[in-house]
TORBATI-499685 format. One record per residue (C-alpha): residue in one letter; x, y negated, z; residue number from 0. Coordinates in steps of 0.02 Angstrom, whole numbers, plus 50000, padded with zeros to 5 digits. Example, Ala and Ser with C-alpha at 12.3 -4.5 7.8 and 13.67 -1.06 7.14 Angstrom:
<pts>
PT   aa       x       y       z     i
PT    A   50615   50225   50390     0
PT    S   50684   50053   50357     1
</pts>
This chain:
<pts>
PT   aa       x       y       z     i
PT    M   50000   50000   50000     0
PT    S   50070   49830   49953     1
PT    H   50099   49695   50081     2
PT    S   49960   49583   50014     3
PT    R   49838   49730   50008     4
PT    L   49881   49777   50186     5
PT    C   49855   49599   50245     6
PT    S   49685   49584   50161     7
PT    E   49636   49753   50235     8
PT    I   49681   49690   50409     9
PT    I   49569   49538   50385    10
PT    T   49428   49644   50313    11
PT    R   49433   49771   50455    12
PT    T   49441   49634   50585    13
PT    A   49292   49548   50507    14
PT    R   49193   49710   50517    15
PT    A   49244   49732   50698    16
PT    V   49182   49560   50750    17
PT    G   49023   49552   50646    18
PT    G   49076   49486   50476    19
PT    E   49182   49355   50393    20
PT    E   49083   49209   50463    21
PT    A   49101   49278   50639    22
PT    L   49287   49305   50613    23
PT    A   49306   49126   50552    24
PT    R   49224   49064   50712    25
PT    V   49334   49174   50823    26
PT    L   49492   49121   50731    27
PT    K   49435   48940   50719    28
PT    E   49469   48944   50533    29
PT    D   49369   48890   50381    30
PT    P   49251   49030   50324    31
PT    Q   49307   49005   50143    32
PT    D   49486   49039   50196    33
PT    V   49436   49198   50285    34
PT    K   49343   49256   50129    35
PT    A   49494   49221   50020    36
PT    W   49609   49312   50140    37
PT    A   49493   49462   50147    38
PT    R   49485   49471   49957    39
PT    G   49672   49451   49941    40
PT    T   49664   49295   49835    41
PT    R   49767   49199   49964    42
PT    E   49881   49252   50104    43
PT    A   49837   49202   50280    44
PT    P   49965   49123   50395    45
PT    L   50063   49242   50505    46
PT    S   49975   49174   50659    47
PT    V   49808   49229   50587    48
PT    Y   49871   49407   50556    49
PT    I   49935   49417   50733    50
PT    K   49767   49360   50801    51
PT    A   49676   49481   50685    52
PT    L   49783   49627   50742    53
PT    D   49751   49580   50923    54
PT    L   49564   49577   50891    55
PT    L   49573   49748   50807    56
PT    A   49668   49820   50954    57
PT    K   49539   49750   51076    58
PT    A   49397   49821   50971    59
PT    A   49482   49992   50968    60
PT    R   49504   49989   51157    61
PT    N   49321   49941   51179    62
PT    N   49267   50084   51065    63
PT    E   49372   50207   51166    64
PT    K   49281   50153   51325    65
PT    S   49110   50176   51246    66
</pts>
């Protein structure tokens, strides 16, 4: 998997985990259009966004393990 594909997959999975791209934009405090572009792989998100997205995914996974 290419780097850009992996990055867009991270954003997409995180969006699913938090309730969609709009919800992810609110959590990240980013423009929803940016989140959509990152999820589709048409633009790369800043590193800080990927770190936050990975943190959100890890938290979602931990919450699912507790359920």
